[in-house]
Backbone as CSV, one residue per row, in Angstrom:
resi,resn,N_x,N_y,N_z,CA_x,CA_y,CA_z,C_x,C_y,C_z
1,MET,-40.717,-27.674,6.574,-41.500,-26.900,7.539,-40.613,-26.492,8.699
2,ALA,-40.721,-25.245,9.103,-39.879,-24.750,10.185,-40.265,-25.399,11.503
3,GLY,-39.245,-25.763,12.306,-39.521,-26.441,13.568,-39.735,-25.468,14.690
4,ILE,-40.802,-24.720,14.639,-41.057,-23.674,15.633,-42.243,-24.053,16.505
5,LEU,-42.110,-23.840,17.790,-43.159,-24.166,18.742,-43.596,-22.892,19.451
6,ILE,-44.903,-22.698,19.581,-45.431,-21.537,20.298,-45.731,-21.947,21.738
7,VAL,-45.185,-21.202,22.686,-45.424,-21.475,24.105,-46.056,-20.250,24.744
8,THR,-47.182,-20.421,25.380,-47.860,-19.291,26.008,-47.185,-18.926,27.316
9,VAL,-46.802,-17.665,27.427,-46.158,-17.164,28.641,-47.195,-16.518,29.551
10,SER,-48.076,-15.725,28.958,-49.135,-15.085,29.722,-50.299,-14.853,28.791
11,ALA,-51.362,-14.288,29.304,-52.535,-14.026,28.482,-52.251,-12.986,27.421
12,GLN,-51.281,-12.100,27.710,-51.006,-11.000,26.789,-49.839,-11.294,25.841
13,GLU,-48.933,-12.174,26.250,-47.681,-12.317,25.517,-47.398,-13.771,25.188
14,LYS,-46.904,-14.005,23.992,-46.512,-15.351,23.584,-45.032,-15.357,23.250
15,ALA,-44.334,-16.369,23.736,-42.917,-16.518,23.420,-42.778,-17.617,22.381
16,VAL,-41.986,-17.361,21.374,-41.744,-18.352,20.342,-40.403,-19.009,20.610
17,THR,-40.392,-20.322,20.630,-39.159,-21.062,20.864,-39.014,-22.151,19.805
18,THR,-37.816,-22.717,19.742,-37.541,-23.774,18.787,-36.616,-24.808,19.411
19,LYS,-36.681,-26.039,18.906,-35.773,-27.092,19.356,-34.589,-27.240,18.417
20,ILE,-34.623,-26.534,17.297,-33.547,-26.648,16.313,-32.938,-25.273,16.045
21,THR,-31.770,-25.274,15.419,-31.049,-24.020,15.202,-31.202,-23.491,13.779
22,THR,-31.961,-24.209,12.955,-32.171,-23.794,11.577,-33.651,-23.515,11.327
23,VAL,-33.943,-22.711,10.303,-35.330,-22.386,9.982,-36.100,-23.639,9.582
24,TYR,-35.458,-24.500,8.791,-36.122,-25.713,8.319,-35.598,-26.937,9.059
25,ASP,-36.506,-27.881,9.308,-36.129,-29.107,10.008,-35.039,-29.860,9.250
26,GLU,-35.148,-29.847,7.921,-34.177,-30.543,7.081,-33.654,-29.587,6.008
27,PHE,-32.438,-29.822,5.555,-31.883,-29.029,4.461,-32.701,-29.286,3.197
28,LYS,-32.939,-28.242,2.414,-33.803,-28.362,1.250,-33.240,-27.570,0.069
29,PRO,-33.755,-27.814,-1.142,-33.243,-27.108,-2.320,-33.454,-25.594,-2.227
30,ALA,-32.483,-24.856,-2.774,-32.571,-23.396,-2.778,-31.916,-22.842,-4.044
31,VAL,-32.443,-21.701,-4.493,-31.843,-20.972,-5.606,-31.179,-19.731,-5.015
32,ILE,-29.872,-19.635,-5.184,-29.083,-18.572,-4.571,-28.605,-17.609,-5.653
33,THR,-28.965,-16.346,-5.507,-28.518,-15.314,-6.445,-27.430,-14.478,-5.784
34,LEU,-26.290,-14.398,-6.443,-25.165,-13.643,-5.907,-25.226,-12.186,-6.368
35,LYS,-24.484,-11.338,-5.689,-24.482,-9.913,-6.013,-23.903,-9.635,-7.404
36,ASN,-23.087,-10.560,-7.916,-22.515,-10.370,-9.249,-23.448,-10.877,-10.354
37,GLY,-24.653,-11.349,-9.956,-25.639,-11.807,-10.929,-25.655,-13.301,-11.165
38,SER,-24.651,-14.010,-10.679,-24.606,-15.463,-10.843,-25.712,-16.133,-10.041
39,VAL,-26.228,-17.232,-10.584,-27.281,-17.989,-9.914,-26.778,-19.405,-9.631
40,ILE,-26.914,-19.827,-8.380,-26.475,-21.159,-7.953,-27.679,-21.928,-7.439
41,ARG,-27.840,-23.152,-7.900,-28.900,-24.023,-7.386,-28.266,-25.092,-6.511
42,HIS,-28.667,-25.104,-5.250,-28.086,-26.065,-4.318,-29.184,-26.970,-3.774
43,LYS,-28.904,-28.267,-3.724,-29.918,-29.249,-3.320,-30.147,-29.271,-1.816
44,GLN,-29.154,-28.842,-1.041,-29.276,-28.910,0.419,-28.808,-27.607,1.056
45,ALA,-29.780,-26.782,1.416,-29.470,-25.488,2.032,-30.431,-25.223,3.189
46,ASN,-30.077,-24.244,4.016,-30.892,-23.915,5.179,-30.482,-22.528,5.683
47,VAL,-31.220,-22.007,6.653,-30.889,-20.716,7.260,-30.540,-20.951,8.724
48,PHE,-29.361,-20.500,9.141,-28.843,-20.669,10.496,-29.380,-19.536,11.368
49,MET,-30.179,-19.880,12.382,-30.829,-18.850,13.185,-29.934,-18.256,14.271
50,LYS,-28.706,-18.724,14.378,-27.787,-18.070,15.300,-27.430,-16.678,14.780
51,ASN,-27.197,-16.581,13.452,-26.726,-15.319,12.880,-27.396,-14.952,11.563
52,GLY,-28.412,-15.710,11.145,-29.134,-15.387,9.922,-28.370,-15.696,8.650
53,SER,-27.377,-16.571,8.730,-26.561,-16.889,7.554,-27.137,-18.076,6.790
54,LEU,-26.652,-18.234,5.555,-27.040,-19.359,4.720,-26.106,-20.526,4.994
55,LEU,-26.699,-21.704,5.203,-25.932,-22.929,5.355,-26.159,-23.817,4.148
56,TYR,-25.148,-24.628,3.812,-25.321,-25.611,2.750,-24.471,-26.839,3.076
57,LYS,-24.859,-27.955,2.483,-24.140,-29.200,2.705,-23.022,-29.347,1.681
58,HIS,-21.835,-29.652,2.160,-20.714,-30.017,1.298,-20.334,-31.437,1.696
59,GLY,-20.877,-32.405,0.939,-20.781,-33.787,1.389,-21.659,-33.952,2.625
60,LYS,-21.075,-34.378,3.729,-21.817,-34.512,4.981,-21.543,-33.344,5.925
61,THR,-20.730,-32.399,5.458,-20.332,-31.284,6.311,-21.236,-30.076,6.093
62,ASN,-21.640,-29.427,7.183,-22.417,-28.191,7.101,-21.462,-27.018,6.904
63,MET,-21.711,-26.234,5.871,-20.854,-25.094,5.558,-21.656,-23.803,5.659
64,GLN,-20.984,-22.728,6.067,-21.620,-21.415,6.127,-21.158,-20.585,4.932
65,ALA,-22.123,-20.036,4.189,-21.800,-19.277,2.986,-21.167,-17.933,3.330
66,ASN,-20.431,-17.387,2.370,-19.894,-16.030,2.486,-21.039,-15.059,2.211
67,MET,-21.585,-14.469,3.270,-22.793,-13.662,3.146,-22.560,-12.355,2.393
68,ASN,-21.321,-11.930,2.297,-21.026,-10.694,1.570,-21.273,-10.836,0.069
69,GLN,-21.365,-12.078,-0.415,-21.554,-12.322,-1.839,-23.016,-12.559,-2.217
70,ILE,-23.882,-12.769,-1.217,-25.253,-13.207,-1.487,-26.225,-12.036,-1.576
71,LYS,-27.100,-12.099,-2.591,-28.138,-11.088,-2.770,-29.492,-11.612,-2.307
72,THR,-29.924,-12.760,-2.850,-31.207,-13.355,-2.466,-31.087,-14.875,-2.413
73,VAL,-32.024,-15.488,-1.664,-32.116,-16.949,-1.602,-33.592,-17.327,-1.666
74,ASP,-33.940,-18.247,-2.561,-35.323,-18.714,-2.693,-35.408,-20.175,-2.292
75,PHE,-36.296,-20.453,-1.326,-36.517,-21.819,-0.876,-37.823,-22.414,-1.406
76,GLY,-38.532,-21.695,-2.244,-39.813,-22.173,-2.741,-40.952,-21.586,-1.949
77,ASP,-40.931,-21.769,-0.633,-41.995,-21.208,0.209,-41.636,-19.815,0.715
78,ARG,-40.361,-19.457,0.641,-39.925,-18.152,1.137,-38.850,-17.556,0.240
79,HIS,-38.942,-16.235,0.060,-37.925,-15.484,-0.679,-37.141,-14.649,0.330
80,TYR,-35.859,-14.922,0.447,-34.993,-14.215,1.390,-34.143,-13.177,0.667
81,CYS,-33.977,-12.021,1.308,-33.054,-10.998,0.846,-31.929,-10.886,1.868
82,CYS,-30.739,-10.610,1.391,-29.613,-10.442,2.298,-29.488,-8.970,2.690
83,ILE,-29.660,-8.689,3.972,-29.523,-7.334,4.505,-28.224,-7.298,5.295
84,ASP,-27.229,-6.615,4.755,-25.861,-6.701,5.262,-25.423,-8.165,5.164
85,THR,-25.336,-8.880,6.285,-24.982,-10.310,6.233,-26.102,-11.170,6.832
86,LEU,-27.309,-10.628,6.848,-28.437,-11.277,7.508,-29.533,-11.620,6.498
87,LEU,-30.016,-12.857,6.526,-31.108,-13.248,5.638,-32.453,-12.920,6.279
88,ALA,-33.266,-12.136,5.563,-34.612,-11.777,6.024,-35.591,-12.133,4.913
89,TYR,-36.694,-12.781,5.272,-37.645,-13.200,4.244,-38.735,-12.148,4.040
90,VAL,-39.282,-12.135,2.836,-40.340,-11.183,2.505,-41.659,-11.690,3.080
91,VAL,-42.231,-10.923,4.007,-43.517,-11.275,4.614,-44.652,-10.960,3.648
92,ASP,-44.632,-9.745,3.098,-45.649,-9.297,2.144,-45.168,-8.001,1.500
93,SER,-45.858,-7.620,0.427,-45.505,-6.371,-0.249,-46.751,-5.519,-0.455
94,VAL,-46.562,-4.206,-0.469,-47.641,-3.244,-0.665,-47.156,-2.196,-1.661
95,ALA,-47.757,-2.177,-2.817,-47.415,-1.178,-3.850,-45.911,-1.122,-4.137
96,GLY,-45.299,-2.288,-4.192,-43.875,-2.352,-4.504,-42.958,-2.269,-3.298
97,ASN,-43.487,-1.826,-2.153,-42.708,-1.800,-0.914,-42.905,-3.110,-0.159
98,LYS,-41.946,-3.461,0.695,-41.981,-4.779,1.329,-41.757,-4.721,2.839
99,LEU,-42.355,-5.706,3.528,-42.025,-5.978,4.928,-41.179,-7.239,4.941
100,LEU,-40.020,-7.173,5.578,-39.131,-8.326,5.684,-38.908,-8.674,7.144
101,CYS,-38.641,-9.950,7.389,-38.465,-10.428,8.760,-37.284,-11.395,8.832
102,ALA,-36.408,-11.170,9.794,-35.315,-12.093,10.090,-35.588,-12.699,11.466
103,THR,-35.711,-14.015,11.522,-35.959,-14.707,12.783,-34.652,-15.314,13.276
104,LEU,-34.226,-14.886,14.461,-32.950,-15.332,15.023,-33.145,-15.877,16.429
105,ILE,-32.196,-16.681,16.853,-32.181,-17.121,18.244,-31.807,-15.919,19.114
106,ASP,-32.588,-15.701,20.153,-32.319,-14.606,21.087,-31.169,-15.044,21.996
107,MET,-29.952,-14.697,21.593,-28.773,-15.200,22.291,-28.695,-14.727,23.744
108,GLU,-29.120,-13.499,24.008,-29.070,-12.996,25.391,-29.985,-13.815,26.294
109,SER,-31.197,-14.078,25.810,-32.143,-14.875,26.593,-31.660,-16.309,26.737
110,TYR,-31.085,-16.838,25.666,-30.584,-18.211,25.687,-29.458,-18.363,26.703
111,MET,-28.513,-17.412,26.696,-27.396,-17.481,27.636,-27.878,-17.346,29.080
112,ALA,-28.839,-16.431,29.275,-29.401,-16.252,30.618,-30.076,-17.527,31.082
113,GLN,-30.737,-18.193,30.144,-31.413,-19.455,30.438,-30.409,-20.521,30.861
114,LEU,-29.289,-20.601,30.139,-28.245,-21.563,30.477,-27.645,-21.273,31.847
115,LEU,-27.384,-19.994,32.098,-26.786,-19.612,33.378,-27.723,-19.887,34.542
116,ASN,-29.024,-19.748,34.304,-30.009,-20.027,35.351,-30.123,-21.516,35.634
117,ASN,-29.915,-22.318,34.584,-30.074,-23.764,34.739,-28.881,-24.409,35.428
118,ARG,-27.683,-23.917,35.120,-26.480,-24.479,35.743,-25.318,-23.534,35.540
119,GLN,-24.257,-23.753,36.268,-23.059,-22.957,36.103,-22.394,-23.337,34.781
120,ILE,-22.120,-22.351,33.960,-21.522,-22.623,32.652,-20.574,-21.485,32.300
121,THR,-19.451,-21.804,31.710,-18.470,-20.770,31.378,-18.794,-20.137,30.028
122,ASN,-18.213,-18.967,29.792,-18.417,-18.296,28.512,-17.930,-19.158,27.347
123,LEU,-16.840,-19.882,27.571,-16.297,-20.746,26.522,-17.299,-21.849,26.184
124,GLU,-17.939,-22.407,27.202,-18.935,-23.450,26.972,-20.130,-22.893,26.201
125,ILE,-20.533,-21.678,26.522,-21.658,-21.056,25.825,-21.344,-20.897,24.350
126,LYS,-20.146,-20.407,24.039,-19.764,-20.190,22.638,-19.728,-21.504,21.866
127,SER,-19.352,-22.585,22.527,-19.239,-23.871,21.843,-20.600,-24.541,21.647
128,GLN,-21.631,-23.988,22.249,-22.964,-24.591,22.141,-23.529,-24.490,20.729
129,ILE,-23.164,-23.441,20.005,-23.762,-23.211,18.693,-22.669,-23.034,17.663
130,ASN,-22.564,-23.960,16.732,-21.621,-23.785,15.641,-22.187,-24.399,14.378
131,VAL,-21.519,-24.175,13.276,-22.032,-24.588,11.975,-21.933,-26.086,11.762
132,THR,-20.832,-26.684,12.212,-20.621,-28.100,11.923,-21.468,-29.004,12.808
133,SER,-21.796,-28.531,13.996,-22.674,-29.291,14.886,-23.866,-28.415,15.222
134,LEU,-24.982,-28.636,14.531,-26.128,-27.748,14.676,-26.942,-28.025,15.932
135,ASP,-26.654,-29.124,16.601,-27.367,-29.405,17.839,-26.803,-28.534,18.940
136,MET,-27.667,-27.744,19.560,-27.203,-26.845,20.601,-27.123,-27.536,21.956
137,SER,-27.817,-28.646,22.089,-27.841,-29.346,23.362,-28.343,-30.763,23.141
138,ASP,-27.947,-31.665,24.011,-28.458,-33.036,23.947,-29.784,-33.168,24.685
139,ASP,-30.182,-32.118,25.366,-31.418,-32.114,26.144,-32.618,-31.903,25.227
140,GLU,-33.443,-32.952,25.064,-34.580,-32.866,24.149,-35.626,-31.871,24.622
141,GLU,-35.613,-31.551,25.919,-36.591,-30.618,26.466,-36.141,-29.165,26.308
142,GLN,-34.889,-28.970,25.897,-34.363,-27.611,25.763,-35.100,-26.845,24.666
143,GLN,-35.490,-25.625,24.978,-36.136,-24.752,24.003,-35.268,-23.507,23.835
144,TYR,-35.184,-23.026,22.596,-34.338,-21.887,22.298,-35.207,-20.697,21.911
145,PRO,-35.139,-19.618,22.656,-36.000,-18.448,22.401,-35.656,-17.775,21.081
146,LEU,-36.696,-17.350,20.358,-36.516,-16.688,19.075,-36.972,-15.237,19.155
147,VAL,-36.388,-14.405,18.306,-36.778,-13.005,18.229,-36.844,-12.611,16.758
148,ASN,-37.838,-11.813,16.401,-37.985,-11.328,15.031,-37.427,-9.920,14.896
149,TYR,-36.688,-9.691,13.818,-36.207,-8.356,13.466,-36.879,-7.974,12.155
150,PHE,-37.555,-6.825,12.151,-38.334,-6.415,10.988,-37.658,-5.264,10.243
151,PHE,-37.840,-5.305,8.913,-37.295,-4.266,8.035,-38.353,-3.900,6.996
152,TYR,-38.306,-2.659,6.553,-39.109,-2.237,5.403,-38.165,-1.986,4.235
153,GLU,-38.632,-2.355,3.050,-37.970,-1.898,1.835,-38.879,-0.845,1.226
154,LEU,-38.452,0.415,1.298,-39.241,1.538,0.810,-38.518,2.184,-0.365
155,ASP,-39.154,2.134,-1.513,-38.547,2.706,-2.737,-37.144,2.168,-2.971
156,GLY,-36.985,0.865,-2.710,-35.702,0.208,-2.961,-34.677,0.336,-1.856
157,LYS,-34.998,1.095,-0.789,-34.069,1.288,0.320,-34.529,0.486,1.533
158,ILE,-33.604,-0.244,2.160,-33.915,-1.043,3.337,-33.729,-0.215,4.604
159,ILE,-34.751,-0.202,5.451,-34.637,0.481,6.746,-35.139,-0.448,7.849
160,LYS,-34.641,-0.244,9.052,-35.118,-0.995,10.200,-36.491,-0.464,10.592
161,VAL,-37.403,-1.367,10.960,-38.730,-0.933,11.398,-38.600,-0.349,12.801
162,HIS,-38.642,0.967,12.864,-38.459,1.693,14.128,-39.184,3.029,13.991
163,GLU,-39.896,3.422,15.025,-40.734,4.627,14.955,-39.944,5.859,14.530
164,ARG,-38.822,6.128,15.161,-38.061,7.342,14.861,-37.489,7.314,13.441
165,ILE,-36.980,6.147,13.036,-36.391,6.033,11.694,-37.440,6.291,10.627
166,ILE,-38.614,5.671,10.787,-39.681,5.846,9.796,-40.174,7.278,9.773
167,ASN,-40.383,7.840,10.951,-40.893,9.211,11.056,-39.966,10.210,10.366
168,ASN,-38.664,9.928,10.405,-37.685,10.849,9.825,-37.618,10.812,8.308
169,ILE,-38.096,9.708,7.699,-37.928,9.603,6.252,-39.224,9.791,5.463
170,ILE,-40.379,9.699,6.132,-41.630,9.852,5.394,-42.007,11.333,5.279
171,SER,-42.868,11.633,4.331,-43.276,13.018,4.104,-44.187,13.508,5.222
172,LYS,-44.286,14.819,5.366,-45.151,15.405,6.393,-46.600,14.990,6.186
173,GLU,-46.991,14.835,4.923,-48.365,14.457,4.613,-48.703,13.061,5.154
174,LYS,-47.711,12.184,5.197,-47.950,10.803,5.645,-47.784,10.644,7.147
175,ARG,-47.188,11.620,7.824,-46.914,11.473,9.256,-48.180,11.403,10.091
176,ARG,-49.220,12.140,9.688,-50.470,12.107,10.458,-51.083,10.708,10.424
177,LYS,-51.110,10.112,9.236,-51.654,8.755,9.111,-50.771,7.750,9.845
178,PHE,-49.460,7.955,9.760,-48.496,7.115,10.465,-48.764,7.132,11.969
179,LYS,-48.927,8.333,12.529,-49.195,8.470,13.965,-50.531,7.837,14.349
180,THR,-51.519,7.977,13.465,-52.839,7.402,13.740,-52.755,5.889,13.869
181,VAL,-52.013,5.259,12.965,-51.891,3.795,12.979,-51.164,3.309,14.230
182,ILE,-50.027,3.919,14.572,-49.244,3.409,15.707,-49.873,3.734,17.057
183,MET,-50.828,4.690,17.082,-51.516,5.021,18.330,-52.732,4.140,18.589
184,MET,-53.083,3.299,17.632,-54.223,2.409,17.834,-53.913,1.416,18.955
185,PRO,-54.887,1.116,19.816,-54.651,0.230,20.969,-54.119,-1.147,20.589
186,GLU,-54.553,-1.650,19.432,-54.153,-3.004,19.035,-52.811,-3.052,18.303
187,PHE,-52.227,-1.866,18.043,-50.987,-1.860,17.268,-49.820,-2.419,18.085
188,SER,-48.987,-3.224,17.412,-47.788,-3.765,18.038,-46.647,-3.747,17.021
189,TRP,-45.478,-3.322,17.455,-44.306,-3.292,16.591,-43.770,-4.699,16.323
190,ASN,-44.318,-5.697,17.008,-43.878,-7.083,16.836,-44.886,-7.935,16.068
191,ASP,-45.964,-7.319,15.605,-47.019,-8.056,14.919,-46.943,-7.801,13.412
192,LYS,-46.838,-8.867,12.632,-46.661,-8.731,11.186,-47.849,-8.042,10.522
193,GLU,-49.065,-8.390,10.937,-50.253,-7.786,10.334,-50.306,-6.284,10.622
194,CYS,-49.942,-5.899,11.834,-49.908,-4.473,12.175,-48.875,-3.735,11.328
195,LEU,-47.740,-4.376,11.112,-46.681,-3.731,10.345,-47.034,-3.628,8.859
196,ILE,-47.848,-4.554,8.370,-48.341,-4.450,6.994,-49.311,-3.280,6.869
197,GLU,-50.188,-3.110,7.870,-51.123,-1.977,7.868,-50.353,-0.659,7.925
198,LEU,-49.269,-0.654,8.704,-48.450,0.562,8.794,-47.771,0.835,7.451
199,LEU,-47.336,-0.229,6.774,-46.701,-0.073,5.475,-47.675,0.548,4.472
200,LYS,-48.933,0.180,4.580,-49.959,0.773,3.691,-50.112,2.263,3.946
201,ALA,-49.866,2.667,5.189,-50.062,4.076,5.560,-48.904,4.968,5.144
202,ILE,-47.742,4.369,4.953,-46.561,5.185,4.658,-46.096,5.033,3.214
């Protein structure tokens, strides 16, 4: 189970934070499919939220996979696709098209948080997050802000979920419905359910 905590910031907005740097609290079995078609089953794997890479255990050492070789990763509860060098999981699919989400640590917010808390050098910031030591801080109260990046897979092509990008690739017939959905008061570009409804429209 992912170690994610929801913290209410205001009545309108919720910030998602985590105490750990990986999607899963513990390393777990995964089926890894490489771009050359090879399939690897690893007993201890995880997703590193600093950069969206795949981690695996080599003995007691945490290793980062070569993301250029990876096509998909299955953890049982989630199916991840590799977009460039970033792992994004499939949220849902509509008529063969998919909504994917990559959850990463918001490094800009995290660094700003560190700088606000105490004086810290850039070198110290960089050393806070690495593969071999996944603990970002000894402070149990420390929370790490998360941000979601959304993608659509449309007719086999991956695109970033962005109004201008989508508007440029869909047909004129679908643009009216597209505009209708995004103009709804409840629509949010950060809400998975809204993005699924938009996927149905395009």
